[in-house]
N, C-alpha and C positions, 0 to 999 in steps of 0.2 A: 243276505242277498242284497244288494243295495237294491236290485230291485225287489225282494221281499221287504224289507225291512222298512223291516223291521223297517214301511212294504215299500213305497213305492220308489222304484230306483232311480237314484239321479238320472239316468237316462229318460226315465217315466216324467221325471217333474220337467226335462227341458222340453218334453213335448207335448203333457199333458198337463203341466201346470197350468226294493223289497230289500330232544337233542338239540344243540346247539346249530343254529343253520348259520345262513352265509351274511357276512357283516351287513350290517345296514347302509351301505354306500360301495360303488365301486374303488374307492380310496380307499375304506376298511374305516372311515371314519365319520362318524354322524354328522349330518349337513348341520350348520349352522341355524339358530333361528332366524328369522325374517321379522321386519315390522309389519304389525297389523293395523286395523282401522277400527274406528269407533265413531259412526255417522250418526247424530240424531235426525228421528226421523219425527215425522205428526202423528198425533193421535187420531183414531177417527171415534167420531160419536158414536158409532155403529160397532164397538170395539170396544165396551167400557169396564171390560175385564184387564185391558191391557192399557199402562201409562208408562211413560217416560222410557220409548221406545228407541233401541241402538240398533244400529246394524252393526256387525261387526267382521264381516268379510265383504268385499269387494269385487265380483268379479270369479269366473271360473264356475264351476259346480262343487257345490255344498251342501253336505248333509249330514243326517245321524250325528248331530251334535250332541254330546252327554255331560256332564258336571260328574266332576270327580267328589269323592264323600264328603273332601273340606269346601266344597263351592271353588274353591281357588284356582280351579283348571276345566279345561274343554277337550275331548279329543273328537277327532271328526275326520269324515272321510272326503277327498275332494280332488279332482281330477282339473289341474290348474298347472299352468307353466309350459301350457304346451303339449300334456300328457294326454293320452285318450283314452284311460280309464283310472279308475280312484288309488290312491294310495291314501297311507292312514296318517293323520297331523296331531298335534297336539298345540293349542294356548294357551295364556290366561285366562282370565273371564273376562277380564274387559280387550280383548281382542290383540293384544300385543303377546309376542315373544313365539312368533307362528312356527313349528320346525313338523319336520316331516320325521316320523320315527321309523315306519317301513323302510324297507331296504331300494324300493324303487323299482324291483322286480313283477312281474304279474301283474294280480288287482287285488285289494282289499276293500273289507267290508266290516260293520259294527264292530266297533273298538269300545272299549270300557275300561273305566278304570279300576285298579284293586286298592282296597283301602290305605289311605296313605298318601296316595296320588304319586307315588315315586314310580309305579309301573302298572302296564297296564295291558290287556289283550285283545285280540282283533282276528279275524277271517282273514288269510292271505292266500293267493295260490299260486304262487311264486314257486314253489317247488316241484310244482306240475308242469309249468311252462315260465319262463321270464318274460316272453311277451304279453300283451294283454288278450285274455281269453278272446275267440271269433265270437260276434254279433251273430244271433239269430238269423234265416233267412226270412226275409221280409214279408216273403210269399206266405208263410204261416200265421202271418196276425200279430194282433199283439201278443208276446211271449216272453217271457224272464228268462234267461237262462240259468241252470244249475250247475254251475261253473264248480269245480274241484277244489272247494276251499279247504284247509286247517286249519284250527286256531293255534295262534301262537300268542308267546306274551313277551313283552320288552321293555328295557328300562323307558324311563320319560323323556331320556335325550338321546332316543333311538341305539341304545346299546345292547349288547346281550339275549339278543332276539334267539328265544329258546319254542323247541316245537312240543305241543300240547296234547293233539291228537291227530291221529294216523289212519283213518278209515279209506281212502284211495274214495273219496263220495263227498257230496255237497255238505260240508259241518261248517256252521255259521250261524251267527244271530244270538251271539252270547250275551249274558246279562248277569252280573252278579247280585247273589242274593245279600239282606240288608247287612246279614252277620259276617258277610265277605268267606263265610264255608264253601258254598256252594255255586255250581254255574248253572242254569238252564241255557239250552239251546238248541238246534235245528239241526236236522241230520237226515239224509238219504241211505247212511249206512244199513239198515235194515231192508230195504227195495220199497220205503215208501217213506214221504216228509211226515217225520213225527217228532215229536218235543222231548227231550233229555235231560237229566240233570247228572252232574258229576262234582265229585268234588275238585276245589281249584289246582291241583294238581294232577287233573285228569283219572283219576282213581274214581271208585264205586259209582261206575256207571247205571243208568236207572230210565228204563223207556216209564213216558206217562201218558203217551197217547197212542193209539193203535185203529182208529176207525179211519178206512181207507179214505185217500184223500190230502190235501196239505194243511199242516199245523205249523203254525211258527208267529216270529215276533213276541215270543213270550215274553211278560215281565213279572217280576216280584211284586206283591202289596209291602207297603212299607213296614207292615210286621213280620214279612216272609212266609205267612199260614196262607197265602193263595196265589195263584199266577193267571193273569190275564194274558189272553191270544187270539191270534186271527186265525181263521181256517176256513176251507171249501170244502164240503164232503159233499163228491157226487151224489144225484138223489136218486138215478137208476142207474139200470145197466148199462145202458148206451151213452150215459155221460160216463160212468166209469172207466168202459173202456176208451174211452178219448182220453181223458186222463193220464190213464197208463200207456198209451199209446204215447205218448206228448213227453211222459217220465221217460220210458226205452231213450227219446230224443235228448233228454238232458234236459227239456224245457218245459215249464207250467204257464198254462195261462190261468192270469190274477183278476178276471173282471169282476169275481163275485166273490166275495170276501167279507164273512160277518165275525164279529168279537163274540168270544167265551171265557168263560170263568173257570178254574176248578181249584180242588186243594193243593197245598205243595206236593204232594204225593199220586196225586193226578185221580184221586178220587172225587165226587162229588160235581162232574163236571156238569157245564149247562151254558145254554146261549143268553148272549144278553142282547143282540141287536137283530132285527129283522129288518133291515132298513131298505137291502138291493143296494147293487152299486159294489166298490170297494172301499172297504171300513178296514183301516190297518193303524199301524203305528201305536198301539193304546200304552198309556201308561198310567199312573194314577196320581190323584191329588194327594196332599201331604197327610190329609187325615184320613186317607185310605176307605174312602166311603163312597168317592166317584171316579169314575174312568174318563180321561181326555184321549182323544185320538181324532185321527183326520179323516173323513168321510167326501166323497162325489154324489151321495145319494140324492140329491136333489136333479142332477143333472148326471146322470152315471156314464153318460156317452161321452163326457165334456173332461176338459183337464182343469175345471173350477174347484178344488179339492177345500173345505176349511175344516178349521178345529171345533169340535163337540164337548160336550159334558155330556154322559151319562149316568145315573143310578146304576148299582149291580145288577137292580132286577130289570134293566132296560128301560124305567119310565125317566120323566124328568128330562127329556133331550132337551138340551141348551146349544146354541152357535154361539160360538168363542169369536171365531173371524168372521168377516165378511168380503174381504178381497177380492176380485173376481178372476184370480188368479190361484196356483197352488201354494197352501199351507200344509205343511206337514212335520211329524219327528217329535212333538212336542215332549217336553221333560221340565217339571220343576225342580227348582236349586235345592238342595237339603234342606236348607231354611224354610222354604216353602214360601220366599217373598217374592221370587222371579220364576222365569220362564224363558227357555231358550225354544226355537224352533226355525225350521226350513224355510224359505218363502221364495217366491217369483216378485213380490213385489219390489216397486222402485229399480227392476235389473234394466240396464242399458244395452243388453241382449237377450234373442230368446231362450237361447245356452244358458244363462245364468241362473243358478239356483243363492241365495245367500242365505247367511244367518243369521237370527234378531234375539237379544233380548229386552225383555219388557219387565215393570216392574207389576205384580201381580194384585190385582183388586177381586177379592173375594166377591 
Protein backbone atom coordinates (compact mmCIF):
# COMPACT_ATOMS: atom_id res chain seq x y z
CA UNK A 1 0.00 0.00 0.00
CA UNK A 2 1.78 3.05 -0.94
CA UNK A 3 -0.35 4.33 1.72
CA UNK A 4 0.84 1.86 4.08
CA UNK A 5 4.12 1.03 3.54
CA UNK A 6 5.61 0.17 3.87
CA UNK A 7 3.74 3.27 5.04
CA UNK A 8 2.96 6.55 4.23
CA UNK A 9 1.74 6.69 0.75
CA UNK A 10 2.99 8.87 -1.93
CA UNK A 11 -0.36 10.61 -1.64
CA UNK A 12 0.37 11.13 2.04
CA UNK A 13 3.88 12.20 1.25
CA UNK A 14 2.60 15.04 -0.88
CA UNK A 15 0.14 16.35 1.68
CA UNK A 16 1.84 15.35 4.90
CA UNK A 17 5.10 15.74 3.94
CA UNK A 18 1.75 2.71 3.32
CA UNK A 19 0.08 -17.38 -14.73
CA UNK A 20 1.48 -14.86 -17.29
CA UNK A 21 -0.30 -11.61 -17.40
CA UNK A 22 -0.76 -8.94 -19.99
CA UNK A 23 2.26 -7.54 -21.76
CA UNK A 24 4.29 -4.77 -20.07
CA UNK A 25 3.08 -2.11 -22.46
CA UNK A 26 0.23 -1.60 -24.86
CA UNK A 27 2.60 -2.16 -27.76
CA UNK A 28 3.75 -5.51 -26.34
CA UNK A 29 7.26 -4.18 -25.80
CA UNK A 30 8.91 -3.10 -22.56
CA UNK A 31 9.43 0.68 -22.33
CA UNK A 32 12.95 1.87 -23.13
CA UNK A 33 15.09 3.26 -20.30
CA UNK A 34 15.16 7.02 -19.85
CA UNK A 35 17.93 9.30 -18.56
CA UNK A 36 18.18 9.82 -14.82
CA UNK A 37 19.58 12.56 -12.64
CA UNK A 38 22.16 12.87 -9.89
CA UNK A 39 22.15 16.19 -8.09
CA UNK A 40 24.62 16.81 -5.28
CA UNK A 41 22.89 18.38 -2.28
CA UNK A 42 24.49 20.15 0.71
CA UNK A 43 24.87 18.27 3.97
CA UNK A 44 23.24 19.53 7.15
CA UNK A 45 25.28 19.72 10.38
CA UNK A 46 22.10 18.66 12.19
CA UNK A 47 22.18 15.37 10.23
CA UNK A 48 25.69 14.04 11.02
CA UNK A 49 24.92 10.47 9.88
CA UNK A 50 24.35 11.68 6.28
CA UNK A 51 27.21 12.80 4.02
CA UNK A 52 27.67 13.13 0.25
CA UNK A 53 23.91 13.47 -0.35
CA UNK A 54 22.73 12.88 -3.94
CA UNK A 55 19.21 13.44 -5.26
CA UNK A 56 18.52 10.74 -7.87
CA UNK A 57 15.03 11.71 -9.06
CA UNK A 58 13.77 15.15 -9.97
CA UNK A 59 10.02 15.64 -10.19
CA UNK A 60 6.88 13.59 -9.71
CA UNK A 61 6.04 11.46 -6.68
CA UNK A 62 8.73 8.85 -6.03
CA UNK A 63 8.89 6.56 -3.01
CA UNK A 64 9.61 3.10 -1.59
CA UNK A 65 13.01 2.75 -3.23
CA UNK A 66 14.86 -0.48 -2.41
CA UNK A 67 18.26 -1.87 -3.42
CA UNK A 68 18.91 -5.12 -5.24
CA UNK A 69 21.01 -7.62 -3.29
CA UNK A 70 24.16 -6.61 -5.18
CA UNK A 71 23.47 -2.89 -4.63
CA UNK A 72 23.64 -2.12 -8.35
CA UNK A 73 19.92 -1.56 -8.95
CA UNK A 74 16.98 0.17 -7.28
CA UNK A 75 13.27 -0.46 -7.69
CA UNK A 76 10.76 2.24 -6.76
CA UNK A 77 7.20 3.36 -7.37
CA UNK A 78 6.38 6.63 -9.03
CA UNK A 79 3.54 8.70 -10.45
CA UNK A 80 5.38 10.58 -13.17
CA UNK A 81 4.87 11.62 -16.76
CA UNK A 82 1.29 12.68 -16.12
CA UNK A 83 0.20 9.45 -14.43
CA UNK A 84 -2.32 9.83 -11.63
CA UNK A 85 -1.22 6.77 -9.64
CA UNK A 86 1.96 4.77 -9.11
CA UNK A 87 3.72 2.45 -11.52
CA UNK A 88 6.82 0.38 -10.77
CA UNK A 89 10.25 1.43 -12.05
CA UNK A 90 13.86 0.32 -11.85
CA UNK A 91 17.08 2.28 -12.24
CA UNK A 92 20.77 1.87 -11.58
CA UNK A 93 21.92 2.96 -8.13
CA UNK A 94 23.41 6.15 -9.59
CA UNK A 95 19.97 7.22 -10.87
CA UNK A 96 20.56 6.34 -14.52
CA UNK A 97 18.66 3.99 -16.81
CA UNK A 98 15.16 4.53 -15.40
CA UNK A 99 12.71 2.04 -16.87
CA UNK A 100 9.08 1.26 -16.10
CA UNK A 101 8.61 -2.46 -15.47
CA UNK A 102 4.89 -2.56 -14.69
CA UNK A 103 2.47 -2.59 -17.61
CA UNK A 104 1.10 0.92 -17.15
CA UNK A 105 -2.37 -0.18 -16.03
CA UNK A 106 -3.93 0.01 -12.59
CA UNK A 107 -1.77 0.96 -9.62
CA UNK A 108 1.40 -0.61 -8.19
CA UNK A 109 3.16 -0.66 -4.85
CA UNK A 110 5.98 -2.20 -2.84
CA UNK A 111 8.59 -3.60 -5.23
CA UNK A 112 11.50 -5.84 -4.27
CA UNK A 113 14.38 -7.47 -6.16
CA UNK A 114 14.89 -11.21 -6.22
CA UNK A 115 18.59 -12.12 -5.63
CA UNK A 116 20.65 -11.61 -8.75
CA UNK A 117 18.85 -8.40 -9.67
CA UNK A 118 17.44 -9.70 -12.96
CA UNK A 119 13.90 -10.16 -11.65
CA UNK A 120 11.67 -8.46 -9.07
CA UNK A 121 8.18 -8.58 -7.59
CA UNK A 122 5.62 -5.89 -6.68
CA UNK A 123 1.92 -5.43 -5.94
CA UNK A 124 -0.41 -4.37 -8.73
CA UNK A 125 -4.16 -3.80 -9.16
CA UNK A 126 -4.15 -4.00 -12.95
CA UNK A 127 -6.05 -7.29 -13.23
CA UNK A 128 -8.91 -5.87 -11.16
CA UNK A 129 -9.11 -2.64 -13.16
CA UNK A 130 -6.95 -1.14 -15.87
CA UNK A 131 -7.43 2.40 -14.55
CA UNK A 132 -6.27 3.93 -11.27
CA UNK A 133 -8.43 2.87 -8.31
CA UNK A 134 -10.78 5.59 -7.05
CA UNK A 135 -9.56 7.79 -4.21
CA UNK A 136 -11.39 7.69 -0.87
CA UNK A 137 -14.23 10.11 -0.15
CA UNK A 138 -12.60 13.20 1.47
CA UNK A 139 -15.51 13.43 3.92
CA UNK A 140 -14.15 10.33 5.68
CA UNK A 141 -11.03 12.20 6.78
CA UNK A 142 -7.52 10.88 6.31
CA UNK A 143 -7.81 7.22 5.30
CA UNK A 144 -5.89 4.77 3.11
CA UNK A 145 -7.64 2.69 0.45
CA UNK A 146 -7.13 -1.07 0.56
CA UNK A 147 -6.95 -1.58 -3.18
CA UNK A 148 -7.16 -5.11 -4.57
CA UNK A 149 -3.48 -5.73 -5.23
CA UNK A 150 -1.99 -9.05 -6.23
CA UNK A 151 1.73 -9.79 -6.21
CA UNK A 152 3.48 -10.23 -9.58
CA UNK A 153 7.01 -11.01 -10.69
CA UNK A 154 8.67 -9.53 -13.76
CA UNK A 155 12.05 -9.31 -15.44
CA UNK A 156 14.09 -6.19 -14.81
CA UNK A 157 13.42 -5.06 -18.39
CA UNK A 158 9.66 -5.29 -17.88
CA UNK A 159 9.11 -8.55 -19.76
CA UNK A 160 7.59 -11.87 -18.69
CA UNK A 161 5.16 -10.67 -16.00
CA UNK A 162 3.69 -13.50 -13.94
CA UNK A 163 0.97 -13.56 -11.28
CA UNK A 164 2.00 -14.93 -7.88
CA UNK A 165 -1.11 -14.45 -5.69
CA UNK A 166 -4.84 -14.56 -6.36
CA UNK A 167 -6.82 -13.72 -3.21
CA UNK A 168 -9.22 -11.05 -4.54
CA UNK A 169 -8.19 -8.83 -1.61
CA UNK A 170 -5.47 -6.36 -0.69
CA UNK A 171 -2.18 -8.31 -0.88
CA UNK A 172 1.06 -6.33 -1.00
CA UNK A 173 3.97 -4.97 1.09
CA UNK A 174 6.23 -7.86 0.10
CA UNK A 175 9.85 -8.10 1.29
CA UNK A 176 12.18 -10.98 0.47
CA UNK A 177 14.09 -12.87 3.15
CA UNK A 178 17.89 -12.50 3.15
CA UNK A 179 18.35 -16.04 1.81
CA UNK A 180 15.94 -15.33 -1.04
CA UNK A 181 13.65 -18.26 -0.20
CA UNK A 182 10.59 -16.64 1.42
CA UNK A 183 8.56 -13.48 1.15
CA UNK A 184 6.80 -11.66 4.00
CA UNK A 185 3.70 -9.69 3.03
CA UNK A 186 0.42 -8.24 4.31
CA UNK A 187 -2.96 -9.43 3.10
CA UNK A 188 -6.65 -8.95 3.80
CA UNK A 189 -7.34 -12.42 2.47
CA UNK A 190 -8.39 -13.73 5.91
CA UNK A 191 -10.72 -10.81 6.68
CA UNK A 192 -8.18 -8.76 8.66
CA UNK A 193 -4.89 -7.08 7.77
CA UNK A 194 -2.36 -9.69 8.86
CA UNK A 195 1.23 -10.62 8.06
CA UNK A 196 2.04 -13.81 6.17
CA UNK A 197 5.09 -15.51 4.71
CA UNK A 198 5.32 -17.80 1.69
CA UNK A 199 7.89 -19.38 -0.57
CA UNK A 200 9.01 -17.23 -3.47
CA UNK A 201 6.87 -19.36 -5.82
CA UNK A 202 3.73 -18.63 -3.76
CA UNK A 203 3.55 -21.98 -1.95
CA UNK A 204 3.55 -22.81 1.78
CA UNK A 205 1.66 -19.71 2.97
CA UNK A 206 1.84 -19.20 6.75
CA UNK A 207 0.02 -16.60 8.86
CA UNK A 208 2.22 -14.84 11.45
CA UNK A 209 -0.16 -12.35 13.14
CA UNK A 210 -3.76 -12.64 14.28
CA UNK A 211 -4.44 -9.74 16.67
CA UNK A 212 -7.42 -7.68 15.41
CA UNK A 213 -6.14 -4.55 13.70
CA UNK A 214 -3.61 -3.58 11.07
CA UNK A 215 -0.26 -5.39 10.84
CA UNK A 216 2.01 -4.48 7.95
CA UNK A 217 5.23 -3.05 6.57
CA UNK A 218 7.17 -6.14 7.67
CA UNK A 219 10.94 -6.36 7.14
CA UNK A 220 13.35 -9.23 7.80
CA UNK A 221 16.41 -8.79 10.00
CA UNK A 222 19.75 -9.19 8.18
CA UNK A 223 20.12 -12.76 9.48
CA UNK A 224 16.51 -13.66 8.65
CA UNK A 225 15.60 -14.71 12.19
CA UNK A 226 13.35 -11.76 13.15
CA UNK A 227 10.81 -9.45 11.54
CA UNK A 228 10.01 -5.83 12.38
CA UNK A 229 6.65 -4.37 11.40
CA UNK A 230 4.18 -1.59 12.13
CA UNK A 231 0.77 -2.14 13.68
CA UNK A 232 -2.34 -0.54 15.08
CA UNK A 233 -4.41 -2.75 17.38
CA UNK A 234 -7.68 -1.14 18.56
CA UNK A 235 -7.71 -0.71 22.35
CA UNK A 236 -11.43 -1.08 23.08
CA UNK A 237 -14.68 -2.34 21.56
CA UNK A 238 -15.65 1.06 20.13
CA UNK A 239 -12.29 1.55 18.40
CA UNK A 240 -12.44 -2.04 17.10
CA UNK A 241 -15.94 -1.49 15.71
CA UNK A 242 -14.78 1.70 13.95
CA UNK A 243 -11.78 -0.13 12.51
CA UNK A 244 -13.93 -2.98 11.20
CA UNK A 245 -16.49 -0.60 9.74
CA UNK A 246 -13.76 1.11 7.72
CA UNK A 247 -12.36 -2.27 6.73
CA UNK A 248 -15.71 -3.25 5.21
CA UNK A 249 -15.44 -0.11 3.07
CA UNK A 250 -11.92 -1.05 1.97
CA UNK A 251 -10.31 1.65 4.11
CA UNK A 252 -7.98 2.06 7.07
CA UNK A 253 -7.14 5.09 9.21
CA UNK A 254 -3.35 5.13 9.85
CA UNK A 255 -2.86 8.01 12.28
CA UNK A 256 -1.66 5.77 15.14
CA UNK A 257 0.92 3.13 14.23
CA UNK A 258 3.67 1.72 16.45
CA UNK A 259 6.56 -0.69 15.77
CA UNK A 260 6.76 -4.34 16.82
CA UNK A 261 9.26 -7.17 16.41
CA UNK A 262 8.71 -10.93 16.32
CA UNK A 263 10.59 -14.08 15.44
CA UNK A 264 10.42 -15.19 11.81
CA UNK A 265 7.80 -17.82 12.71
CA UNK A 266 5.52 -15.25 14.38
CA UNK A 267 6.47 -16.10 17.97
CA UNK A 268 8.04 -13.78 20.57
CA UNK A 269 6.00 -10.77 19.49
CA UNK A 270 6.81 -7.55 21.37
CA UNK A 271 6.18 -3.82 20.94
CA UNK A 272 9.22 -1.60 20.37
CA UNK A 273 7.86 1.96 20.30
CA UNK A 274 5.29 3.79 22.41
CA UNK A 275 5.76 7.19 20.80
CA UNK A 276 2.31 8.13 19.56
CA UNK A 277 1.64 9.44 16.08
CA UNK A 278 2.52 7.43 12.98
CA UNK A 279 5.69 5.32 13.12
CA UNK A 280 6.26 3.37 9.93
CA UNK A 281 8.63 2.18 7.22
CA UNK A 282 10.94 0.23 9.57
CA UNK A 283 14.07 -1.53 8.37
CA UNK A 284 17.26 -2.72 10.10
CA UNK A 285 20.74 -1.33 10.49
CA UNK A 286 23.31 -3.54 8.74
CA UNK A 287 24.43 -5.13 12.03
CA UNK A 288 20.84 -6.07 12.93
CA UNK A 289 21.06 -4.34 16.31
CA UNK A 290 18.84 -1.31 15.66
CA UNK A 291 15.76 -0.29 13.69
CA UNK A 292 15.57 2.76 11.43
CA UNK A 293 12.10 4.17 10.74
CA UNK A 294 10.06 7.30 10.02
CA UNK A 295 7.88 9.10 12.56
CA UNK A 296 5.88 12.27 13.16
CA UNK A 297 5.51 11.62 16.90
CA UNK A 298 6.87 15.06 17.81
CA UNK A 299 3.97 16.66 15.96
CA UNK A 300 1.43 13.91 15.17
CA UNK A 301 -0.93 16.12 13.18
CA UNK A 302 1.83 17.51 10.97
CA UNK A 303 3.55 16.35 7.81
CA UNK A 304 7.00 16.61 9.38
CA UNK A 305 8.21 13.01 9.38
CA UNK A 306 11.84 12.35 10.29
CA UNK A 307 14.03 9.26 10.33
CA UNK A 308 14.96 7.76 13.70
CA UNK A 309 17.09 4.94 15.06
CA UNK A 310 15.98 2.83 18.03
CA UNK A 311 17.23 -0.26 19.87
CA UNK A 312 15.17 -3.45 19.72
CA UNK A 313 13.98 -2.87 23.28
CA UNK A 314 12.80 0.65 22.46
CA UNK A 315 15.73 2.38 24.13
CA UNK A 316 18.24 4.89 22.76
CA UNK A 317 15.92 6.72 20.36
CA UNK A 318 18.05 8.86 18.03
CA UNK A 319 16.87 11.35 15.43
CA UNK A 320 18.62 11.01 12.03
CA UNK A 321 17.00 13.69 9.85
CA UNK A 322 15.90 17.18 10.87
CA UNK A 323 14.54 18.74 7.70
CA UNK A 324 11.03 20.17 8.42
CA UNK A 325 9.36 18.08 5.68
CA UNK A 326 8.63 14.41 4.98
CA UNK A 327 11.50 11.90 5.21
CA UNK A 328 10.64 8.20 5.00
CA UNK A 329 11.15 4.71 3.54
CA UNK A 330 14.81 4.25 4.60
CA UNK A 331 16.95 1.31 3.48
CA UNK A 332 20.67 0.64 3.82
CA UNK A 333 22.68 -0.59 0.86
CA UNK A 334 23.83 -4.24 1.05
CA UNK A 335 27.36 -3.18 2.02
CA UNK A 336 26.00 -0.86 4.74
CA UNK A 337 27.86 2.16 3.36
CA UNK A 338 24.88 4.05 1.94
CA UNK A 339 21.26 4.82 2.76
CA UNK A 340 18.39 5.57 0.40
CA UNK A 341 15.16 7.32 1.39
CA UNK A 342 12.30 9.45 0.03
CA UNK A 343 11.94 13.10 0.97
CA UNK A 344 10.20 16.35 0.12
CA UNK A 345 13.39 18.34 0.71
CA UNK A 346 14.46 20.56 -2.19
CA UNK A 347 11.08 20.08 -3.91
CA UNK A 348 10.14 22.52 -6.63
CA UNK A 349 6.41 21.77 -6.16
CA UNK A 350 4.35 20.71 -3.15
CA UNK A 351 3.31 17.52 -4.91
CA UNK A 352 6.89 16.27 -5.43
CA UNK A 353 8.64 13.56 -3.47
CA UNK A 354 12.13 12.58 -4.57
CA UNK A 355 14.69 9.88 -3.79
CA UNK A 356 18.01 10.56 -2.08
CA UNK A 357 21.14 8.49 -1.43
CA UNK A 358 23.77 9.44 1.14
CA UNK A 359 26.94 7.95 2.50
CA UNK A 360 26.21 6.62 5.99
CA UNK A 361 28.34 7.71 8.88
CA UNK A 362 27.68 5.38 11.87
